[in-house]
N, C-alpha and C positions, 0 to 999 in steps of 0.2 A: 472366398470373399476378398476383394481388394482392400489393402490397407488404406486408411484415409490419408489425405495430405498431411494432416497434423501428426500422425504416427510416423510417416516417412521423415518428416522434419525432425522429430524427436530422435529417430534412429541415426540420422546424420549428425545431430548435435551431441549425441551421447558422450563421446570422448571428452569434449570441452566442458561438459556439465558435471562430470563425475566427481570433481573435488569440491563442489559447492554444497552448501547446506540450504535446505528449504524449510519454510514455515507456512502454515495456513490455518486461519481461523474461519471456518465456514458457518459456525453456529447451527449446523444441520441437526445436531442432537440436542439443541437447546442449551448447550454449555459453551464455555470459553476455551475448550480444549483445542490444542494444536493437532491437526491431522497427522503431522510428522513427528509429534512428541519431542520437538527440539526446543520449544520456547514457551513463554508464559505471557498470556494476555490477561491483564488484571485491572479491575477498577481502582481508582485512586481517589483519596479524600472521601467525599460524601457521595460519589457516583455509585449507582447501583445498576448492575447488568439487567437489562430488560429485553429478553429475546422473544420476539412475537412472530406470528405468521403473516405473510402477505394475504390480503383479503380480496384482491381483484378490484378494489374501489379506491379508498383513501391510501392504501398501500398496494400499488399494482403488482400483479404477478410479473415474473421476469420472463419475457418471451412466452407468456401464457402459462408458465409453470409456477405453481406455488413454491414458496421458499421460506425458510426460517431466517429472520434478519434481526440484527441488533438495533434497537431503538436508542439513538443518541440524542438527548435533548440539547438545546442551546445551553451552554455552560457559563455560569456567572462567576464562579470562584476559581482563582488561579490554582488552587490546590486540587481541583477535580479533573476528571478525564479518565483516560485508560493508558496503561503503560505496557510496553513490550520489553521482555527480557529475551535476548538472543543468545541462549545458552550454548548453542553449538557453533558459534561464530567467533573466530579469533581475528586479530588484526590482519589486514590485507592491503594490497595495492601499493606496497612500498613504504608503509608508515606504521606507527604504533597503534593506530585506530582502524576502524573499518572504512576504507576509502573506495571500495567497489561494492555496489549493492543495487538492488531494485526493490521497490515497494509498490504494491498494487492494491487498489480498492475497487470493489463493486459497490456503488452507492446511489442513493436516491435522495435528492434534496427537495422537500416539499415547500410550497408557499412562495412568498415573495423573495427575491434574491437579496443576499447580504453577504458579508464576509463569512467565509467557512474555513476555519483553520483545519488542516488535515493532519499535519504532524509537526512536532518540535524536536529537533535533535538534542535539545537539553531536556533530559527526562525529568528534571525538577521544575521545568516550565517557568523559569525565572526571567525569560526574555521573549522577544517576538517568536511566533511560530515560523516555520521555514517553508511551508508550501500551503497555498490557499486556493479556493475558488473565490474570485473577487465579485463584488456587487454587479459588475458588468458581465459576469459569467465567463470571464477569462480564467485560465488555469496558470498558476505560477506564483512568483514573488519578484519584487523589484530587484533584489540582489542578483538574481539569475536571468530574469525576464519573464514575459507572459506569452501565452498563446494568443490567438486571435480572440477578440471580443465575441461573446456568445458561444464559445466552444462547448461549454457544459451548461445546458439549459436546466431550469427548474422542472420538477415533476416528470422526470424521465430517468430511467436506469442507465448508468454509464459504468464502464470500466476505465479507470484512469491509472496510469503507471508513471513512476518516476525512476529512471534508470541512470546510474551515475558511475563514471570512472573518474574520480576526482584528480588523480595524478595526471591524467590526460587532459584535464580541464573540460570534460564533456559531461553534460547532463541533458537527458532527453525526456520529454513528456510524450506519452502516448494516450490517446483517447480512443477506446474501442479498437485497439490494435493499430491505429494509424498515427504516425508521428504528427504531433501538434506543435512542437517547438523543440529547438535544440540550442543549448548554450555551448559555444566552443571558445577557446582562448587559453589564457594562462592557467597554470596548475592551480587547483583548489586543494591539494594534498594537505591533510591534517587541519583543515580550516573549519569554517562554520558548518559544513555539511558532512564532515567526518563523524562517525558514530562510535560510541563506546563498544567495546568487545567483551567477550567472556573473561577477559583478564581483569576487568573492572567490576567491583561489587555493585549490585543494584540493577535496576532496569536501564534500558538503553534508548528508548524513545518514549515521548508522550504524544498520544493521539487526541485529536479533536478539541484541543484547547489552545490557549493563547496567553502568554505571560505579560502582555502589554495592557495595563489598566487604563490607558487613555481613551479607550472606546470599546465597543462590542464587536468582537471578531470571531464569534462562534455562531453556529446555526444548527437547528435540529436536522438530523440525518437519519436515514435508514441504511444500514450497512449490511450487505449480504455476505461479503467475504473480505478478509484482509490477508494478503500474502506477502512474504518477504523472501528474497533470495540474496545470498551474500556474494553476488557478482552482477555485473552489468548485463542485462538481457540485450540481445541483438534486436535489430528491427524485425528480422524474420521471426524470431521467437515471440516478440510482442505481437506481431501480426497473427501468428498462429493462435495465440490466446484469445484474440478477438474481443468481442463485447461481453457485457455482463451475462452470466448464466446462473440459473438457480442452484445448481449443484456445487458450484465453486469455481476457482481460478486454476490452481494447479491440480486439484482433485476434480476431474471433469465428470461429465455424464457417463454412464456405463458404456455407451456406444464408443466412446473414445478413451476408455479406461486404461488402455495400453500406454497412453501418453504419459501418465504418471509413473508407470512401471519402467518404461524404456528411456525416458528422458528427464522430465521435469521433476520426478521424484529424486533423481540424482542431485538436484539442486538443493535436496533436503539437508550446522555446527552451528569494552565499551568506551570513549574519548573524554579526556579531562582538559578543559581550557585553563 
C-alpha cells in the first residue's frame, strides 16, 4: 500500500520536528487529558467541563463522523474559562519566554455571529484577549491584523491555526489548512504574544475568555480539539493537517495514524510582563 501524502510529508519533516513538544486535547474519552501527556487543560473559576457528543443536528457531526466535543458557553465572568499549562515547553526563539509556537482549534460556532475570544496570552485574563473571531466572521485581532471578512462562518466546523515566530515578526493564520492572513514586519520578540514557559509557575494561556469588561467578547462554542506545538508550523505542515476531523488534529484517524508516529508526535515539553 502506498503511503499517503501526509505520511510522506511527515517523513520529510521529521528532523525539523524532533526537538519540539506537542500537546492535544481531543476530548475523545470524555476527559480533558492531553493525548501526549505533556500539559494540563483545566477549567478556571466557575467553569465546568461539559463534554458532549455531536448529534448530527444541533451539533453536526464532523465530516459525517460523530465526535466528542467540549461545550463552551458564552462566558460572563473574567475569572472563568479554561487554562493551558505547557509543562514540556521551555523558553525558545531567542528570548526568556516562548516566542515560537502554533495553536490549533477545531471548533463550531452556533447561532448569530458575535465576538469570540479564542485565547489570551495572559493566563490571569486581566486584559484583552489576543485572538478572536469577529462579528463579521473575520479571524484575528487589530494588533496583528485580520483575515478577510466572512472567513469563519457560523454553524460550520473549521480548523483554525495561529502559527508564530515572534523574533522574525511573523504570525500566520490558517483556516482549514489554507493561509488566511500573515503578519510580517518588525520583531515581536518577548512582547504581547510571547508565552510563559515551564520556568514560570502556573498556567500559560487562558482560552475562550476576555479580560475587557467594556463589552461582551465571548460566544458559545463547540470545540472538538485543541492542539499546541512549541514551534511555528510551516505552510506545508498546516496544509497537511487540513480541516476539522472528528478524531483530532495531531492525533489523526487510524488510516493516517503513522503521521503522529513519524512526524507530528515529535512536536510533542511561561512570560511575565
